[in-house]
N, C-alpha and C positions, 0 to 999 in steps of 0.2 A: 569754521576748522577746529579751531581748540577745544572747543564744547565735543565736538563729534570726535575727536583723537584720544578722550580721557577717557570715553564709554568702550574703547575696541580694547581688544585682548590681545596680545600676541597669542602666535601659535606656539611658539614657545613656553610661555608663562601658563598655559591651558595645558601641553600635555606633564608639566612636571605635576601639576595639581590634580591632577588625574594619576600618576604613578605614586603621589604619596597615599592616597587614599587607602588601597590595600594597604600599607605600611602600617598606617595606625592602625585600622582594621583589625590586622593578624596581630598586632603589639596586646591591646588590649583581652584578643580571644588566650592567648600565651598567660595571660597572667592572670585571666576567670581559672585557666583549665588547672595553676600552681595552688588555687583557693583551696586549705583544709576543708572550710566549708561546705565546696561543692561536691570535695571528696565524701564528709559523710552524708549528705541530701542523697548521693547515689546509693550509698551503701542503704540509707535508710530505705530509700525505694526498692532495692533488691531485695529486702530482709523484709518488708511486707509483700511483697510479691511473690516470695516462698511462701510467707504465713500462709496468704491466702487461698496458695496452690494447696497447702495441706491440707487446707479446715474448710476447701468448698465441698460444697453440698453435705453438710454436717446436718443439716434440717431433717428433723425428720429421721434421723438414724439413732440405733442405740445405743445410749452414752458406753456398752461394753465395747461397742463396735468404733468405739473415737478413737485416731492416734492423737492426741493432743501435744505439740511440739511449742515447749516455752520461748517466748524473747530470749530469754538468760541462756534457754541450750544454744540457740541459735548464736550468742556472740561467745558463749564458749565454744563452741565449735571453730569462729570464726579466727579466734586467739591463739587456739593449739594449732591452727594451719599457718598463724603466722611464726609461732612459736618455731616450727617443724622447719619451712621453707623461707623466713623472714621476708614475705611478701605475701600482700593479700591475697584472697582466695579472689579465681574469676566467677561471676557467675555460673559458667558451667561445673566447676570445681565447687563450687557453694551448694550446687543443687546436686552434685553428687555422694555429697559428707550430708546430709540430709536425707536422701534417700536411703543410706547404707543405718542409717540412724532408726529409721520408717521399719526399715527390712528386719533388723535387729527385733524390734518390738513385735512385729509382723509374727514371727517365727517363736519369739518365747511364748506368745498366746497361742497359738495353733497348738505348741507341745505340750499348754497347760491343758489345753480343751483333750487333749487326747490322753492325757494322765502319763504323760512320759516322764514329769518329775516323781512318780509314786515308787517307792523302793530301789530308787538309785544311788547308789552309794555316794558317788562324786556329790551330787545335788545336796543328799544330806549334809555329808563332808564341809561344802561351803555356806549351808545355810546357819551350821553351827559357826561356822568361824564369824561369819557376820552377827550373832549374837552374841558373841565374844567381846567381838570389837564396839558394839554397843556398851555391853555392860564395863568396860575399859576405858573409855572417853571419857566415864562419867569423872575418872581421876584428873583427867588432864586437863577439867575445865579448872582447876583449881592451880591457880599459882601460889607457891612457897612462898615464905618472905625468908632474908635472910638469918633472922633468928630460928624461924621454924626448921630452915637443914641444919643450921648450927647444933639445934639440941636433937635433932634426929641424927646426927654424925656422933655426937657424945655417947648415944646410946647404941651404936655399931660401927661403931671405931676399929673392930677388928676386921670386919671387910674391906676394909682401904688398908691393910698391912701389906708394906713392900717386903716383898725377900730379900737375906742375906744374897750378897754378889759375891762370886767367886772369880779369881784367877791365878792359874795353875800351867805347871808343866809335868810333863810325864816322860819316865821313859818305859816303852814296853816289851814285857820278858811273852813269846808267844806258847804256849800248848803245842802248837802241831811244828814246832821245828825245834822245842825243847824236851817236848812230852812232860811225863812227870818232874823230871827236874825244872818245869820254870819257875815255881816259886821258887826252890833251894837257891837256885840261881841268880833271882833278885833278893832275896838277904845278901847272898855275898858281896854283891854289887852293892850294896848297901853300904855295907863296911867301907868299900874303897873312897864311896862318894863323902863320907860323915866332915864336913867340915869345911865342905866344895860350894863354890857360888853357883847359883841357876845354869849360869853360860859354862861353866867348866865344861875342859875339854877331856876329862873324862868323861863326863856325862854325856858329850855328842858321840864316845867314840861307845857306849855299853847297850845294850837292847839290842833288840831287833825291829824292823821298818815296821810302824804302824801306818794301817790304811790309811787314816784320817789327818788329823792336827796332831801334833805335838806339844801347841800352845793352845790354850781356851779361856779367853780374857771375859772379864766382867760376866758371867753365867750364874744363874738363877739355879737354886738346886735341882728343880723339875727341868729343867733343859739338861743340866747334863746327868740327871736320872734319866732321860729318855737316850742320852746320847750311849752311857753305860752300865745302865741298870739303877735300881732301886737302891741293894745295898751298898757300890760303891758311892753315892751321891750322900749316904748320911755317915759313912766311914771318915768320907772328903771333909765334912762338918766340924769332925774331930779335932783335924790336924790343926796346929801353929804353924803361921806362915812362917818363911825365913829359914827355914832348911829342909834337904830330901828326909823324906820319909816311907814308912812302907814295909813290905808290901802288902799293895791291895788288889782284890779281885775283883775284876769288871764280866761283863758277858764274854769280851774277847780273850781276858786272861790274867794275868798278872804286872802289876805297875807299882814304878817308886815314883814317887809325887813330891814335887816343889813348891809349897805354897805362895805364890807372892805377894798377893792381896787380899785380906778380907774385908768387906763392908758391910758389916749387921745389918738384920731388917729393921726396919723402925716403922712407925708412924706416921704419916706426913702429916700437918696441921692444914686445918681445914679450910685456910686460906689458900692451899697450894693445890689443893683439888675439887674448889667448888663446884665446877660444873661437873666435874664426874658422883659428886655426893647429888647433886639435883636431879642426875639421869638417874641414879640408883633408885634415890628416893621416890620418884615417878615410877618406877617398875614395880617398887613395891605398892604403893598402891594400887596400880593398877592389876597385881594382882589381888590385893585383899579386895578390891569392889568387885572381880570376876568372881573371886570363893563367896563371897557376899550373896549374888547375884546368882549363882549358880546355886547356891543351897534355896533361895526362894522359889526359884523356880523349881526343883528340885522335889520340893515336898508337896506340888500338886498332883505328882503323881503316885501311882502303886505299882510296884513292879512283881511280876508273878514269873519264877522259875518253876521248870520241873522239881520237884523234890529226888533227892537221891536214891535208886531204888532199894528196897531192903533185898536179904535173900530168898524168902518166901514170893514177894514181889514181884525178883528177877526170872523163876521160874516160871511163874504166868506171865501171860503177853496182856494184864489189865493195864490200864495207861498208869504213870505216875501221877500224883498229887500234886497242888501248885501248892508253891507254898511264897509266903511274903518277902523280899528284899526289905530290910531297914536303910532308912535313909545315914547316909555316910555317918551322920553323928549319934547314931543309934538312938533317935529321939522317933518310935514310932514309925508306922508304916507312911511311904514317900511314892 
């Protein structure tokens, strides 16, 4: 009886074992679904399927009729999608992106076959831009050293000169309200303000209301010229700080001015503006590379323009002769 009882399994244990089996299976399945390797394999299979779909039927097709989408292009599409939507594309979305790429190529080739690129100003301009970009890219291939930038900066310091900065308060005298007496009234007010501080009560009760500010702080001459006119900015730089001076004429009328601070212009040290120097250096290198590349390309062509008609030829209907246009350097026809 004891041997028989050992081999028997109670109904409770059998039901417990049956309920544990699916739990173990589901736990393992979830772990597999979270594996990055599985995601990579699925993505690889999708890429392979798309690539196979695009390249199906290529045997016996002329190369001019083939549209080849490389694996790198497919990866770029996926990266671009993830950067925009912060998630991988679904197979349907990925297929749509591939079809957009194919549609663009198909339409481009058909447009070329129809000659739509000929005599098109926009196409010419875009192609010319691409040629210039290619020429300028040659300059960016070289990374300048700090010593090279410093030597270039020493020869071009004036390009980085910082302008002077001016802070001033002014009293305005309006020609619209005072007519021809605006300048004279400003001169009379100046005698009353002699020796007075910038914030004196007399200054506050003198003059007319100005449409903008009464005080301008830390302004460059260019900014002042835009606000009041170039003659006013030039006259302002000649004043000494610490007293009321004028009258000075602007585009609005006449002003008495109290210069509070003047920070002279200067050339900063190389270490202060090294990133700006590098940016300017790269711009200079691009410009030089483009000028040289264009001169080389220009030298391959001869440009013919109609010569200006003389008095006699203008009276007749004879066509004007062609004349050669020399290269920009003047060294022979281009």
